[in-house]
C-alpha positions as CSV (number, residue, x, y, z in Angstrom):
1,X,61.5,121.8,84.2
2,X,61.7,119.1,81.4
3,X,64.9,117.6,80.1
4,X,65.1,119.9,77.1
5,X,64.7,123.0,79.2
6,X,67.4,121.8,81.6
7,X,69.7,121.0,78.7
8,X,69.2,124.5,77.2
9,X,69.8,126.2,80.6
10,X,73.0,124.3,81.3
11,X,74.3,124.9,77.8
12,X,73.6,128.6,78.0
13,X,75.2,128.9,81.4
14,X,78.3,127.1,80.1
15,X,78.5,129.4,77.0
16,X,78.0,132.5,79.1
17,X,80.8,131.4,81.4
18,X,83.1,130.6,78.4
19,X,82.3,134.1,77.0
20,X,83.0,135.7,80.4
21,X,86.3,134.0,80.9
22,X,87.6,134.5,77.3
23,X,86.3,138.0,76.6
24,X,88.8,140.7,76.3
25,X,89.4,142.7,79.5
26,X,88.9,139.7,81.8
27,X,92.0,137.9,83.0
28,X,91.8,134.3,84.0
29,X,92.3,133.7,87.7
30,X,95.0,131.0,88.2
31,X,96.7,129.4,91.1
32,X,99.9,131.3,91.9
33,X,98.4,134.7,90.8
34,X,98.1,137.6,93.1
35,X,94.5,138.2,93.8
36,X,93.1,141.5,92.4
37,X,92.5,144.0,95.2
38,X,89.2,145.7,95.9
39,X,87.3,147.5,98.6
40,X,83.6,146.7,99.5
41,X,81.2,147.5,102.3
42,X,79.0,145.2,104.3
43,X,75.3,145.9,105.0
44,X,76.4,147.8,108.1
45,X,78.5,150.2,106.0
46,X,81.8,149.0,107.3
47,X,84.5,148.9,104.7
48,X,86.6,145.8,103.9
49,X,89.8,146.3,101.8
50,X,91.4,143.1,100.5
51,X,94.9,144.7,100.7
52,X,94.5,145.0,104.5
53,X,94.4,141.2,105.0
54,X,97.5,140.3,102.9
55,X,99.3,139.2,106.1
56,X,96.6,136.6,106.8
57,X,97.8,133.0,106.2
58,X,94.5,132.0,104.7
59,X,91.5,133.9,103.4
60,X,88.5,132.7,101.4
61,X,86.4,134.9,99.0
62,X,83.1,133.2,98.6
63,X,80.9,134.6,95.8
64,X,77.2,133.6,96.0
65,X,73.6,134.5,95.5
66,X,71.4,134.9,98.6
67,X,68.4,133.5,96.6
68,X,70.3,130.4,95.3
69,X,70.4,127.7,97.9
70,X,73.0,125.6,95.9
71,X,75.4,128.5,95.8
72,X,75.2,128.9,99.6
73,X,76.0,125.3,100.6
74,X,79.7,125.8,100.8
75,X,79.3,129.0,102.8
76,X,77.1,127.2,105.3
77,X,79.8,124.5,105.6
78,X,82.4,127.1,106.4
79,X,80.2,128.8,108.9
80,X,79.5,125.5,110.7
81,X,83.3,124.8,110.8
82,X,83.9,128.3,112.2
83,X,81.4,127.8,115.0
84,X,82.8,124.3,115.8
85,X,86.5,125.0,115.4
86,X,87.5,128.6,116.0
87,X,90.5,129.6,113.9
88,X,91.4,133.3,114.1
89,X,93.8,132.9,111.2
90,X,91.0,131.8,108.8
91,X,89.1,134.7,107.2
92,X,86.0,134.3,105.0
93,X,84.3,137.0,103.1
94,X,80.9,136.3,101.5
95,X,80.5,138.5,98.4
96,X,77.2,138.9,96.6
97,X,75.5,141.1,94.0
98,X,72.1,140.5,95.6
99,X,70.1,143.6,96.7
100,X,71.0,145.0,100.1
101,X,67.5,144.3,101.5
102,X,67.6,140.7,100.6
103,X,71.2,140.4,102.0
104,X,70.1,141.9,105.3
105,X,67.2,139.4,105.5
106,X,69.7,136.5,104.6
107,X,72.0,137.5,107.4
108,X,69.2,137.8,109.9
109,X,67.9,134.4,108.9
110,X,71.1,132.5,108.8
111,X,73.1,134.3,111.5
112,X,76.3,133.8,109.5
113,X,79.5,134.6,111.4
114,X,81.3,135.9,108.3
115,X,81.0,139.4,106.8
116,X,78.7,139.5,103.8
117,X,79.9,142.2,101.4
118,X,77.7,144.0,98.9
119,X,79.3,144.0,95.4
120,X,78.6,147.4,94.0
121,X,81.9,147.8,92.1
122,X,81.8,144.8,89.7
123,X,84.3,142.8,91.9
124,X,82.3,139.7,90.8
125,X,83.2,140.5,87.2
126,X,86.9,140.9,88.2
127,X,86.8,137.4,89.7
128,X,84.7,135.8,86.9
129,X,81.9,135.2,89.4
130,X,78.9,136.7,87.6
131,X,77.5,133.6,85.9
132,X,78.8,130.5,87.7
133,X,78.1,130.5,91.4
134,X,79.5,129.8,93.9
135,X,82.9,131.0,92.9
136,X,85.4,130.3,95.6
137,X,88.9,131.8,95.7
138,X,91.2,130.5,98.5
139,X,94.1,132.9,99.2
140,X,97.4,132.3,101.0
141,X,100.0,134.8,102.4
142,X,100.5,138.0,100.4
143,X,97.1,137.4,98.6
144,X,98.5,134.5,96.6
145,X,95.7,132.5,94.9
146,X,96.0,128.9,96.1
147,X,92.7,127.5,94.6
148,X,90.0,128.8,92.3
149,X,86.8,126.8,92.3
150,X,83.5,127.4,90.5
151,X,80.1,125.7,90.5
152,X,77.8,124.1,93.1
153,X,77.3,120.5,93.9
154,X,80.7,118.8,93.8
155,X,82.5,122.1,94.0
156,X,81.6,122.5,97.7
157,X,83.1,119.1,98.3
158,X,86.2,120.0,96.3
159,X,86.5,123.3,98.2
160,X,86.4,121.5,101.6
161,X,88.9,118.8,100.4
162,X,91.3,121.5,99.3
163,X,90.8,123.4,102.6
164,X,91.5,120.2,104.5
165,X,94.8,119.8,102.7
166,X,95.7,123.5,103.0
167,X,95.2,123.3,106.8
168,X,97.3,120.2,106.9
169,X,100.0,122.3,105.2
170,X,99.5,125.0,107.8
171,X,100.0,122.5,110.5
172,X,96.4,123.1,111.7
173,X,95.9,119.4,112.1
174,X,92.8,119.6,114.2
175,X,91.1,121.8,111.6
176,X,92.3,119.6,108.8
177,X,90.8,116.5,110.5
178,X,87.5,118.3,111.2
179,X,87.1,119.4,107.6
180,X,88.1,115.9,106.4
181,X,85.5,114.3,108.7
182,X,82.8,116.6,107.4
183,X,83.7,115.8,103.7
184,X,83.8,112.1,104.6
185,X,80.4,112.3,106.3
186,X,78.9,113.8,103.1
187,X,80.7,111.5,100.8
188,X,82.1,108.3,102.5
189,X,83.9,107.5,99.2
190,X,86.1,110.6,99.2
191,X,89.7,109.4,99.3
192,X,91.2,112.8,99.6
193,X,89.5,113.5,102.9
194,X,90.5,110.1,104.3
195,X,94.1,110.6,103.2
196,X,94.3,114.1,104.9
197,X,92.9,112.6,108.1
198,X,95.6,109.9,108.0
199,X,98.5,112.4,107.5
200,X,97.1,114.8,110.1
201,X,97.3,111.9,112.7
202,X,100.8,111.0,111.4
203,X,102.1,114.6,111.8
204,X,100.6,114.8,115.2
205,X,102.5,111.7,116.2
206,X,99.4,109.6,116.6
207,X,100.8,106.6,114.9
208,X,98.2,104.1,115.9
209,X,95.4,106.2,114.5
210,X,97.3,106.9,111.3
211,X,98.0,103.2,110.8
212,X,94.3,102.3,111.3
213,X,93.3,105.1,108.8
214,X,95.7,104.1,106.1
215,X,95.0,100.4,106.5
216,X,91.3,101.1,105.9
217,X,92.1,103.1,102.8
218,X,94.5,100.4,101.5
219,X,91.6,97.8,101.6
220,X,89.9,99.7,98.8
221,X,90.7,98.7,95.3
222,X,92.5,100.8,92.8
223,X,93.8,104.2,93.9
224,X,92.7,103.6,97.5
225,X,95.0,100.6,97.8
226,X,97.9,102.7,96.5
227,X,97.3,105.8,98.7
228,X,96.7,103.6,101.8
229,X,100.0,101.6,101.3
230,X,101.9,104.9,100.6
231,X,100.7,106.3,103.9
232,X,101.6,103.1,105.7
233,X,105.2,103.3,104.4
234,X,105.5,106.7,106.3
235,X,103.8,105.2,109.4
236,X,106.2,102.2,109.6
237,X,109.2,104.5,108.9
238,X,108.1,106.7,111.8
239,X,107.6,103.7,114.0
240,X,111.2,102.6,113.3
241,X,110.1,99.5,111.3
242,X,112.5,100.3,108.4
243,X,112.3,96.9,106.7
244,X,108.6,96.8,106.7
245,X,108.5,100.4,105.3
246,X,111.0,99.6,102.6
247,X,109.1,96.4,101.6
248,X,105.8,98.3,101.3
249,X,107.5,101.1,99.4
250,X,108.7,98.7,96.8
251,X,105.2,97.3,96.5
252,X,103.8,100.8,95.8
253,X,106.6,101.5,93.4
254,X,105.8,98.4,91.4
255,X,102.0,99.0,91.4
256,X,102.2,102.7,90.7
257,X,105.5,103.7,89.2
258,X,104.7,107.3,89.1
259,X,104.0,107.8,92.8
260,X,106.6,110.1,94.3
261,X,106.3,110.0,98.1
262,X,107.5,106.5,98.6
263,X,110.9,107.7,97.3
264,X,111.0,110.3,100.0
265,X,110.4,107.7,102.7
266,X,113.2,105.5,101.1
267,X,115.5,108.4,100.9
268,X,115.0,109.2,104.6
269,X,115.7,105.6,105.6
270,X,118.8,105.5,103.5
271,X,120.1,108.8,104.9
272,X,119.6,107.6,108.5
273,X,122.0,104.7,107.6
274,X,124.5,107.3,106.3
275,X,123.9,106.2,102.7
276,X,123.8,109.8,101.5
277,X,124.5,109.1,97.9
278,X,121.7,106.6,97.6
279,X,119.4,108.9,99.6
280,X,120.0,111.7,97.2
281,X,119.1,109.4,94.3
282,X,115.8,108.6,95.9
283,X,115.0,112.3,96.6
284,X,115.8,113.0,92.9
285,X,113.3,110.3,91.8
286,X,110.7,111.8,94.1
287,X,111.2,115.2,92.5
288,X,111.0,113.9,89.0
289,X,107.8,111.8,89.5
290,X,104.5,113.6,89.1
291,X,101.9,111.8,91.2
292,X,101.9,113.2,94.7
293,X,99.9,115.6,97.0
294,X,101.3,119.1,97.0
295,X,102.7,118.8,100.5
296,X,104.4,115.5,99.5
297,X,106.0,117.1,96.5
298,X,107.2,120.1,98.5
299,X,108.9,117.7,101.0
300,X,110.7,116.0,98.2
301,X,112.0,119.3,96.8
302,X,113.1,120.5,100.2
303,X,114.9,117.3,101.1
304,X,116.9,117.4,97.8
305,X,117.6,121.0,98.5
306,X,119.0,120.2,101.9
307,X,121.3,117.6,100.2
308,X,122.5,120.2,97.7
309,X,123.1,122.7,100.5
310,X,125.2,120.2,102.4
311,X,127.3,119.8,99.3
312,X,127.9,123.5,99.1
313,X,125.6,123.9,96.1
314,X,123.6,126.8,97.7
315,X,122.2,128.3,94.5
316,X,120.8,124.9,93.4
317,X,119.4,124.4,96.9
318,X,117.6,127.7,96.9
319,X,116.0,126.9,93.5
320,X,114.6,123.7,95.0
321,X,113.4,125.5,98.2
322,X,111.7,128.1,96.0
323,X,109.9,125.4,94.0
324,X,108.8,123.8,97.3
325,X,107.2,127.0,98.5
326,X,105.6,127.6,95.1
327,X,103.9,124.3,95.4
328,X,103.1,124.6,99.1
329,X,103.0,128.3,100.2
330,X,102.8,127.3,103.9
331,X,106.0,125.2,103.8
332,X,107.9,127.3,106.2
333,X,110.7,124.8,106.5
334,X,111.9,125.4,103.0
335,X,111.6,129.2,103.5
336,X,113.9,129.2,106.5
337,X,116.2,126.6,104.9
338,X,116.7,129.1,102.1
339,X,117.8,131.7,104.7
340,X,120.3,129.3,106.3
341,X,121.8,128.7,102.8
342,X,122.4,132.5,102.6
343,X,123.9,132.4,106.1
344,X,126.5,129.9,105.0
345,X,127.6,132.3,102.3
346,X,127.7,135.1,104.9
347,X,124.9,136.9,103.1
348,X,123.0,138.1,106.2
349,X,120.8,140.6,104.3
350,X,119.2,137.9,102.2
351,X,119.1,135.5,105.1
352,X,117.1,138.0,107.0
353,X,114.7,138.5,104.1
354,X,114.0,134.8,104.0
355,X,113.3,134.6,107.8
356,X,110.9,137.6,107.5
357,X,109.1,135.7,104.7
358,X,108.9,132.7,107.0
359,X,107.4,134.9,109.8
360,X,104.7,136.1,107.3
361,X,103.7,132.4,106.9
362,X,103.7,131.9,110.7
363,X,104.4,134.8,113.0
364,X,104.7,132.5,116.0
365,X,107.3,130.2,114.4
366,X,110.2,129.8,116.9
367,X,112.8,128.8,114.3
368,X,112.2,131.8,112.1
369,X,112.0,134.3,115.0
370,X,115.3,133.1,116.5
371,X,117.1,133.0,113.1
372,X,115.7,136.4,112.2
373,X,117.0,137.9,115.5
374,X,120.4,136.3,114.9
375,X,120.6,137.7,111.4
376,X,119.8,141.2,112.6
377,X,122.5,140.9,115.3
378,X,125.0,139.9,112.6
379,X,124.1,142.8,110.4
380,X,124.4,145.2,113.3
381,X,127.8,143.8,114.1
382,X,128.9,144.3,110.5
383,X,127.9,147.9,110.7
384,X,129.4,148.6,114.1
385,X,133.1,149.1,113.5
386,X,134.0,149.4,117.2
387,X,132.2,146.3,118.2
388,X,133.6,144.3,115.3
389,X,137.1,145.5,116.2
390,X,136.6,144.4,119.9
391,X,135.4,140.9,118.9
392,X,138.2,140.5,116.3
393,X,140.8,141.4,118.9
394,X,139.2,139.1,121.5
395,X,139.0,136.2,119.0
396,X,142.7,136.7,118.1
397,X,143.8,136.6,121.7
398,X,141.6,133.6,122.5
399,X,143.0,131.7,119.5
400,X,146.5,132.4,120.5
401,X,145.8,131.3,124.0
402,X,144.3,128.1,122.7
403,X,147.3,127.3,120.5
404,X,149.6,127.9,123.4
405,X,147.3,126.0,125.7
406,X,147.3,128.7,128.3
407,X,144.3,128.8,130.6
408,X,142.3,132.0,130.7
409,X,141.7,133.8,134.0
410,X,143.7,134.6,137.1
411,X,144.8,132.4,139.9
412,X,142.0,131.9,142.4
413,X,143.0,133.3,145.8
414,X,139.7,132.7,147.6
415,X,138.6,129.1,146.9
416,X,135.4,129.4,148.9
417,X,133.7,132.4,147.3
418,X,131.9,131.6,144.1
419,X,133.1,133.1,140.9
420,X,130.7,134.1,138.2
421,X,129.3,131.0,136.6
422,X,130.4,131.1,132.9
423,X,129.0,128.6,130.4
424,X,129.5,128.0,126.8
425,X,128.1,125.6,124.2
426,X,130.4,124.2,121.6
427,X,129.4,122.7,118.3
428,X,126.8,119.9,118.6
429,X,127.0,116.8,116.4
430,X,124.0,115.9,114.2
431,X,123.3,112.2,113.3
432,X,120.5,110.1,112.0
433,X,118.1,111.1,109.4
434,X,117.8,114.3,107.3
435,X,115.5,116.7,109.2
436,X,113.1,118.8,107.1
437,X,114.5,121.8,108.8
438,X,118.1,123.0,109.0
439,X,119.4,125.0,111.9
440,X,118.0,123.0,114.8
441,X,121.2,123.2,116.9
442,X,121.6,126.9,116.1
443,X,118.1,127.7,117.3
444,X,118.4,125.5,120.4
445,X,121.8,127.0,121.5
446,X,120.5,130.6,120.8
447,X,117.4,130.0,122.9
448,X,119.3,128.4,125.7
449,X,121.8,131.3,125.7
450,X,119.0,133.9,126.0
451,X,117.1,131.9,128.6
452,X,120.1,131.1,130.8
453,X,121.4,134.6,130.7
454,X,117.9,135.9,131.7
455,X,117.9,133.9,134.9
456,X,121.0,135.8,136.1
457,X,122.3,132.5,137.7
458,X,124.8,131.9,134.9
459,X,126.3,133.8,131.9
460,X,126.8,132.2,128.5
461,X,129.6,133.3,126.3
462,X,128.4,135.2,123.3
463,X,127.6,132.8,120.4
464,X,129.3,135.1,117.9
465,X,132.6,134.9,119.8
466,X,132.4,131.1,119.9
467,X,131.6,130.8,116.2
468,X,134.4,133.3,115.2
469,X,136.9,131.4,117.4
470,X,136.0,128.1,115.8
471,X,136.5,129.8,112.4
472,X,139.8,131.3,113.4
473,X,141.1,127.9,114.7
474,X,139.6,126.1,111.7
475,X,138.0,123.5,113.9
476,X,135.4,121.3,112.2
477,X,133.0,118.8,113.6
478,X,135.5,116.0,113.7
479,X,137.9,118.0,115.9
480,X,135.1,119.2,118.1
481,X,134.0,115.6,118.6
482,X,137.2,115.1,120.6
483,X,136.3,115.8,124.3
484,X,139.8,117.1,125.0
485,X,139.4,119.8,122.3
486,X,136.1,120.8,123.8
487,X,137.6,121.1,127.3
488,X,140.5,123.2,126.0
489,X,138.0,125.5,124.3
490,X,136.0,125.9,127.5
491,X,139.1,126.7,129.5
492,X,140.3,129.3,127.0
493,X,136.8,131.0,127.2
494,X,137.1,131.0,131.0
495,X,134.0,128.9,131.2
496,X,133.4,126.7,134.2
497,X,130.9,124.5,132.3
498,X,130.7,123.6,128.7
499,X,127.6,122.1,127.1
500,X,128.1,119.7,124.2
501,X,126.2,116.8,122.8
502,X,124.5,115.1,119.8
503,X,121.3,115.5,118.0
504,X,119.8,112.3,116.7
505,X,117.2,113.0,114.0
506,X,114.7,110.2,114.1
507,X,111.5,109.7,112.0
508,X,109.3,110.6,115.0
509,X,111.3,113.6,116.0
510,X,114.7,114.6,117.4
511,X,116.6,113.1,120.3
512,X,119.1,115.4,122.1
513,X,121.9,114.0,124.3
514,X,123.4,116.9,126.2
515,X,126.4,116.7,128.4
516,X,127.5,119.4,130.9
517,X,131.2,119.1,131.5
518,X,133.2,120.8,134.3
519,X,136.3,122.3,132.6
520,X,138.3,122.3,135.8
521,X,137.8,118.7,136.9
522,X,136.6,117.1,133.6
523,X,133.6,115.7,135.7
524,X,130.2,115.5,134.0
525,X,127.7,116.9,136.5
526,X,124.7,116.2,134.3
527,X,123.7,114.2,131.2
528,X,120.3,115.3,129.8
529,X,118.4,113.2,127.2
530,X,115.4,114.9,125.8
531,X,113.1,114.1,122.9
532,X,111.6,116.8,120.7
533,X,108.6,115.0,119.3
534,X,106.8,115.9,116.1
535,X,104.0,118.4,116.9
536,X,105.4,119.3,120.3
537,X,106.0,122.9,121.3
538,X,109.6,123.8,120.8
539,X,109.3,126.7,123.2
540,X,108.0,124.5,125.9
541,X,110.7,121.9,125.4
542,X,113.5,124.5,125.5
543,X,111.9,126.1,128.6
544,X,112.0,122.7,130.4
545,X,115.6,122.0,129.2
546,X,116.7,125.4,130.5
547,X,115.1,124.7,133.9
548,X,117.0,121.4,134.1
549,X,120.3,123.1,133.4
550,X,119.8,125.8,135.9
551,X,118.6,123.3,138.5
552,X,121.9,121.3,137.9
553,X,124.0,124.4,138.4
554,X,122.3,125.3,141.6
555,X,122.5,121.7,143.0
556,X,126.1,121.0,141.9
557,X,127.5,124.5,142.3
558,X,125.7,126.3,145.1
559,X,126.6,129.9,145.7
560,X,129.2,130.4,148.5
561,X,130.6,133.5,150.1
562,X,131.1,135.4,153.3
563,X,129.3,137.8,155.6
564,X,130.9,141.2,155.1
565,X,128.9,143.0,157.8
566,X,126.3,142.0,160.3
567,X,124.2,144.7,161.9
568,X,121.1,143.4,163.6
569,X,118.8,141.9,161.0
570,X,120.7,143.6,158.1
571,X,123.4,141.3,156.7
572,X,125.9,142.3,153.9
573,X,127.5,139.5,151.9
574,X,130.3,139.5,149.3
575,X,128.2,138.0,146.5
576,X,126.2,140.0,143.9
577,X,124.5,139.8,140.6
578,X,127.8,139.0,138.9
579,X,127.8,135.7,140.7
580,X,124.1,135.0,140.0
581,X,122.4,136.2,143.1
582,X,118.8,137.4,142.6
583,X,116.2,138.8,144.9
584,X,114.8,136.1,147.2
585,X,117.9,133.9,147.1
586,X,118.3,132.2,150.5
587,X,121.5,131.3,152.2
588,X,122.5,129.2,155.2
589,X,125.0,130.9,157.5
590,X,127.6,128.2,158.4
591,X,129.9,127.5,161.3
592,X,132.8,125.1,160.8
593,X,132.9,122.2,163.2
594,X,135.9,121.5,165.3
595,X,138.0,118.7,163.7
596,X,138.2,115.5,165.7
597,X,141.6,113.6,166.0
598,X,140.8,109.9,166.0
599,X,143.7,107.5,166.1
600,X,145.9,109.9,164.4
601,X,143.4,110.8,161.7
602,X,141.8,114.2,161.5
603,X,138.0,113.9,160.9
604,X,136.3,117.1,159.7
605,X,132.5,117.2,159.9
606,X,130.2,119.3,157.7
607,X,129.6,122.9,158.6
608,X,126.6,123.6,160.9
609,X,123.9,126.0,159.9
610,X,123.5,128.7,162.5
611,X,121.1,131.0,160.7
612,X,119.2,131.6,157.5
613,X,119.1,134.8,155.5
614,X,117.2,136.0,152.4
615,X,118.5,138.6,149.9
616,X,116.4,141.7,149.6
617,X,118.8,144.1,147.8
618,X,121.1,143.1,145.0
619,X,124.2,145.1,143.7
620,X,126.7,143.9,141.1
621,X,129.4,142.9,143.7
622,X,127.5,142.5,147.0
623,X,124.0,142.1,148.4
624,X,122.0,142.8,151.5
625,X,119.9,140.2,153.2
626,X,117.4,140.0,156.1
627,X,117.6,137.4,158.8
628,X,114.9,134.7,158.6
629,X,116.0,132.8,161.6
630,X,119.1,132.3,163.7
631,X,120.4,130.0,166.4
632,X,123.6,132.0,167.0
633,X,124.8,135.5,166.4
634,X,126.0,136.2,162.9
635,X,129.5,137.7,162.6
636,X,131.8,139.1,159.9
637,X,133.6,136.4,157.9
638,X,131.0,133.7,158.6
639,X,130.6,131.4,155.6
640,X,127.4,131.3,153.7
641,X,126.0,128.8,151.2
642,X,123.0,128.8,149.0
643,X,120.1,126.9,150.6
644,X,119.1,123.8,148.6
645,X,115.9,123.0,150.5
646,X,114.1,125.8,148.7
647,X,114.9,124.5,145.2
648,X,111.8,123.3,143.3
């Protein structure tokens, strides 16, 4: 084809596209729109309805022609990624107006993993995909249009770059890096792909890789230098090199005054130094400036929203959270923060709606799941008059007991037999930086409560009772920081152990310092320091923390009791599930040693183990056990103590 023919073809294609887009009856597809729904069949006759995938976090509609190689390039790239990096949450539908026979041959030849749908209902017309191919529509949750891309050549590269960034937003860092690497392989000069790889490494906590990536980018002239330095400010901040980060941020601010993200980094560093007013000003600047990636802009809006919420300006905060999600539909942090802002106004209905929206974004999100469950429980309590009355009465009694400083519970007549192990967690302090997500302590305490209660070894006081008691007593963070106040609370709640501590929000994650305090002796049986790193599994970290707490309880407070009856190998003991006994718990049967009088001083040796028993039947107030081994006969009133050697 000569130059003139090519010119005419391109011009006619452009005019046809213009006519298609602007003709009456055809709406322009824009980012933020809800995608028009349709139903099409594949060559196998199987139906595919778009409305059925609205819960999918990401879907791609790829319109192409089976006889046009340029229109297929992007589809092949997606197919290669799907084979290399399986992501069940990523759905791709190929859509074509090509004849069924040719489509069947195409599928047989290419072995494409994705469904190829036959457009027999003018869906291509609906999506303005008749003339310009490929036409690519990237959809987010609820079929929201995230990106609409048309044309071959560079459009495939643009599509992959957008997908890399969208997967970064979804926290699918491996996929984001894989797509970025593929784009970079095809075009080594593509800055967007390099930047995505750098931020993926940063969010995974791989600071060395992130630093190397951004340094390489910063060595390029122009925009590359700016983007590289901007990324390095975040790396140095996360490394704890605040001065280095601030110095570089000022450089970027001078070279590119419209860049937004360096102000987020500066705001974070100022907030961590308790300079909240100055931090707010930096977040405000970040929101006002235009030049930033969508995920960076969303973070700026979210941080400013968190500041507004901390000042009690909940409506303003929610407006900022909404804007953040509008820019980045996968920004689950802002969605759940919106829910917490409703909680603080005691609006549990709307809080629950927000948490459910968050679960649409990521159904496996621990934060949203815990907060959603909590909101449902509060709504049930509001509608359960009897339960509400019971808690109101209990809280009033506990508050009065606290004010009079009377200790809950009865006098202990049997000092040897273990009482039920009651625990409570009082308000934790939060220090350091401004976390992207509010509610960390709420989620942690709720998860620990559920996990500890499920072990049967200890019981945690209902969180709603603790929260209502704190409200009744009007105790704030400053009062609860006083150890004496915490101890008094624990005693009033009849808790043997209280858990209290501090969250330190750091650039690289959150550090928890948890103290377990014995309310009767004021001793501290355990101090736990645990880091919740960026990218780490919160569920796994809480599971390990729960194990450490239970292990401490068993080691420091072994179950003790007496033999009630002994008949051959069947032993009855005066401990049951109320004290935390479970099937398989093992006990030593003890015999006190005779005291020795040495030079007027009575020396009492440790009890001697004369037998071992294992629980095989559990009742609330007692248990039955079988004898594992014995050196002497077991009798009624023999002491028993939980066997420590079996603890793992």
